[in-house]
N, C-alpha and C positions, 0 to 999 in steps of 0.2 A: 258385259263388255263385248264389243265388236272388234275383231281383228281382221285386217286385210294384209296379205303377204303375196308377193309375186315379183314380176319383172316387167319392165318397160323395155321393149326390144326395138332398136333402131335398125333400119335397113340401109340407110345411106349416111354419109358423113354430114350432110345437111340436116338430117333428122337429129343426129347427135348434137350438132351445134344449136339447133332449136331447143332441145332439152336443156342444154347447158345455159342458154341465154335466159330461160324463163324459170328454171327450177328454184332458184333461191327465193324469188318473190312468192312462188306457190307454197314453198315450205313455210315461209314467214306468215303468210295469210292463214294457212291451215292451222299452224300451231296456236294462233290467236283465237281460233274458234272455240266457243263454249263446248265443253265435252271432249275436246281433243286431249288424249292422254299422251300420245307420242306420234310423231310423224317423221319418217326418214325416207329420202330418196338418195341412194349412194351409188357411186360408180363401182363396177366389179372388175375382175381381171380382164374381162372381155370389154373393150372400149365401146362396143355397141349395145351393151346391156347394162341397165340400171336396176338395182334391187330396191323394191318398194316395201316398206313396213309401216303400218299405221294402226293405231288403236284408238277407239272412242268409247266413252263411258257407257253408251247405250245406243240402241237402234235409232232413236230420234236424233241424236247427235250425229251419227253416221249419215243418216238420210239428209240432214241439213247440210252437211259437208258436200255430199254428192250434188245436191241442188245448187249450191254456190259454185261448185267446180264447173258444172255444165254451162254456167253463164260467165266463165272466167276467160281471161286472156290466155292462161295456161291451156285450157281445153281447146280453145279456138286454134292455137298454134300446134298442139300435139295430138289432136283427135285422130289423125291418120296413123299414128305410131302404134304398133302392136302392143297390146297389154295382155299379160297372162297372170291373172290374179285368182287367189282363193280367199273366200270370205268365211269366217268362222265366228260363231257366237260362243262366248266363254262365260260360264257362271249362270246366274239366274236370268 
């Protein structure tokens, strides 16, 4: 299993509005991907920071997700927003 955890950190109110306007579609599309076990982007106590937690069955599923995301509306809109993520492989 591949797990990614971290934060999406907005620097401006406009960044936050961009995340909020696109996040639900991104979550819905990702959860429908083959191999997606869980996917959450949630607000934190800091209104400019979102917690990101995702897990995929294997490296191939995760890599397919990354490829799809790079070509998505989500990425085009949020590519400039700071991401602080840690990736870990769990199990075999």
